[in-house]
N, C-alpha and C positions, 0 to 999 in steps of 0.2 A: 796856566790858562789854556783852554782848548782852542785850537785854531779853527777858523771858519773858512770854508771853501765857497768862493763866489765865482760864477761863470758869466763872463761878458761876451756879447756877440762881437766878432771881429770880421771886418770886411777885407778880403784879399783881392788885389788887383794886379794883373800882369802888365808890366810896361814893356817897352821895346827891348830893354837890356836887363831888367831886374824886376823884383816884386815889391809892392807896397802894401801896407796894412794900416788900418785905423780902427779905433774903438768908438763907435757913435756915442756911447754913454759916458765917455771920458774925453771931453773936448781937448784937442791938442795932443792926444796920445796916439802917436804915429810911429812907424818904423819902415825901413826898407831892408832888402837883402838880395843877394844875387840869385838865390833859389827860393822856392816856396818853403822848403824846410828851414832855411836860414831865417827868412822873415818870420816864420812861426815862432822860432826860438827868440828872435829879437823882440817881437811884440809882447811875448810873455814877460820878458825882462822889463820892457817899457811899462807894462801895466803894474808890475810889482813896484817899480820905482815911483810911478805916479801915485799909487796908493800910499806908499811910505811917506812921501812928501805931504800928502793930505793929512795923514796921521800926525806927523811932526808939527804941522801948522795948526793942529786942532780943528781941522775942517771935517765935515761929515763925509763918509764914503758913499758915493752914489750907488743906488740900487740899480741892478740891470733892468732896463725897461725896453730895450730894442728887441724886436722880433724879426727873425730872418726866415725867409721862405723862398720858394721857387714857383714860378708860374709857367705852365706848359702852354705853348701856342702852336697852331698849325700853320705851316708855310705853304 
C-alpha cells in the first residue's frame, strides 16, 4: 500500500528556558524541547504517534485545515 504524506501546521513558541510546539488540527498534540531543532523532532514523533493511535482506534485522520501566515505592521 502506498503511503500518503500529510502536512500539518505546527506552532512553535519560545519559552524562557525551552521551546514548545502544538498542532492546532490535532487537539492535545503537543511537545517541548530544549532547542528549536529538538522540539521539531519531538513534535514530528508526537504527530506520528497521535495518528497511529487514531488508526488503531478506528477513528478518522483529521485533514489539515489550519492556515499559517504572518502580518507586517509598522511601529
